[in-house]
Residue, then its C-alpha position, 0 to 999 in steps of 0.5 A: m578111695s580105698a575105703v571098702p574092706n575086702s577079704t584080706h581084712d577078715p579078722a578071722l584070717r590066721s597065718w602059718v607064721a605063729s607070731a602074726n596071730q598074737p593079739d598084741t602084734e603090730f603086723p598080723i596077716q591083715n597088715l602086710p606092710f613093705a620095707i627094704f631090709r637085709r640081715a644086720g651087719s651083712p654084706e647082703t644086697y638090700r631087698g624088699g620084705i613084708a612084715i608078718g608077726d615078728q618076721i620078715l618075708d624075704l620078697r627077693a627069695l620069694n620071687l625066686h620060687g615063682p609062686f604067682s602069675g600075671a600081674a601079681a608076679e610082675a608086682l612081686g618082681a618089682a617088690a624084690e628090688p633094692s628100692f620100691n620105686r618101680l613097685m610104687a609106679l604100678p597101678d593100684s589094681v596091680l598092687t591089690q592083686l599082689r596084696a591078695a596073693l600075699s595074703k593067700l600065701l601067708h594064710t594057715d592053709s597055704p601049701w607054700a608054708a613048708k617051703l617058705h619058712a626058710e625065707l623068713v628073717p627075724q625083724s630083730a636080726a634085720e637092718f633097714d634102708l630107705p624104702a625108695r629113692i626119694g626125689n622130692y619131699t614136701d611138708f604140709y601143715t594139715s593139723i588145725h589144732h597144731a596151727l592154732s596152738v603155734g599161732r597163739l604163741f606168736r599171733p595171739q590175736n589172730p592165730l590162724t592165717p587167713n589162707y589156712r581154711w582155704m588150702p593145704i599149706a606146705y613147703h618144699g623140704r630137703a630130700s637128701s637128709i631123710i633118714v630111716s629109723g635107728q640112725a642118729f644125727h648131729r645137732p644143727v648149727g646156724q644163726s639165731l637171734p636171742a631175745g632182746a638182742e640186736r645182732p644174731v649169734f652163731g652156734p648149735s641150736q638151743r631149741l631143738d624139737y621133734e614133730l609127730e607126723v604121718g608120711v605119705f609115699v606117692g605111688r603113680g605120678n602125674a605128667l607135668g602140667a596134668p593135675i591129679p583130680i581129687t576124685s582119683a588122688e588116692r590112686h596115686v598114693f602107695g602108703l603111709c609111714l611115720l615121719n619126724d621132721w625135726s625142727a631147730r626152732d631158734l634157727q627157724s624163727w630167725e631165718a624164716q622171714p620172708l621165704g620160710p624154713f631153711l637150716g632150721k629144717n633141712f638137717a634131718t627127717t626121720i621116717s619109719p621103715w615100714i610102709v602101710t598101704l592105703e588098702a590095709l587101712a580101709p577099715f579105719r577110714a573116717p569122715l573129714a574133720r570139718a564142722p557143719d558151719d565151716l567154710e565151703m571148700l573150693a571145688y577142686l578140693d571137695s568131693p563126697a568121698v573126701r567128706q565121708y572117708g577122707a580121714i584115717d583113724i590112726e592113734l599116734e604117740v611120741t616117747l622120749q628116752t634121755a641118756d640118763m634114762r638109758a644109763r639107769d635102764m629106765p624105759a622111754e617116757r610117753l610125752s603125748s598122743s594124738n590122732f590123724r583123723r583130726a587132720y583138717w586136710s586129707i591126703a587126697q586134698m594134699l595131692a590135689h592141691h600139690t598138683v593143681g598148678g601143674c607140678n608133677l609128682l614122681p613115684g617115691d616122692l614123700l609128703g609129710s602131714g605136718t605136726q599132728s596135734g589134738p585139741a587137748p594140751a596132752e595131745a600136742g605133737s611137739l615140745l614147742e607146744l608142750s613147753v608153751g613156746g619154751t616157757k614151761s619145763l616138762t619134768l620127766a620120771s628120771g627127775e630131769t626137765r626138758r623144754f627142748l631136746a638135749d644131746g643124747d635124747c632119743v625120740t620115738l614115734r609109734a602108731a596103730c589103728s584099732r577098730d571093733g571087728y578088725a585086726r589091729i594094724g601097727f606102723g612100727s616105729a620112727s626113732a632117732m637120737v640127737l648127737p652133739a653138734h659136729a665138732s667142725a661146724g662153723q670152722 
């Protein structure tokens, strides 16, 4: 488990990229997250990049310089490609060598500084693609506070299902509709059953919602039929991103019996472009969020390391900017915040449970943590919770009200890790705008 900081986490490290040394940067030299990018509006091929301050180090250009040897050189070659699938498939020990080499390359004393200034691209001048060819997507339900909050809306006498405390619950989602931050999507259309009605109606969703989640990119996979043990599960994780698994609550509530989500969830999932590696997050590990008198975990989901370091202290927030706000040049408004360290199930447990029956995960597969909510109302990770099932309106600074999302609304997720004695690590943002339902939908 990647819980021990090393020399790459030293808060005294500084970079020859000046913006990486600013105290408010999301991307200091201690972070070094990966993304697939190119210059905006250009015909260039997408390729791998590393965030450093407000710049991107072009890994394809860097690879042509040949700065590394051995395993680090092999990993750099994979990182320079238009997709990180081959990089993700490498052993974690090789990825550790690449991180160490990049840290030295970007350090103030690096002899490469003069040569590599020309290989920097401003983040403001870049556009991003999905970081991997995502073959499979699984969305979990790891926040017990979210599960309790939503459960109370529908099953007030028994909000938590009997299986919740025994295993990480999940469903398989649609990988083809995953989009990178900055892309808009059309409001979904489908069937819903209005309150008190005996027959469904067809049309655009009226209860469109966001979900504040953490995404987990699988690194090395496992063979079909060969489960990943809990003790080595994190060695199969490449890194984390932000994830918004948009939900059409009215479509979902009508269709979900008995097989679960379909049209209510398959229309769009937004992720942030930057993948923060587990190694970068080592200083921010925390004990698994379990009470001393909680149920004993089954052996395949339990280990001393999971109990001691299974959680990660990531502050999460969601903001909303309406079309009216943009027209009036008003900033986005913060709706809520929560923390990933309160997740009831850890990343390692997600992988161990996913594969215990023999399922084979592949490099580039994506797991969603499920909506991350805290115990307080202001820590709700969805409008379903903030509006108490759509019964209460939120009043925004613009004077507008919301129970669910309107056309033109832009939702943005952000996250960062902070701890005394270490550099602040940011995740960038996952942002998307709701467009009106497609004119041809249902015709």
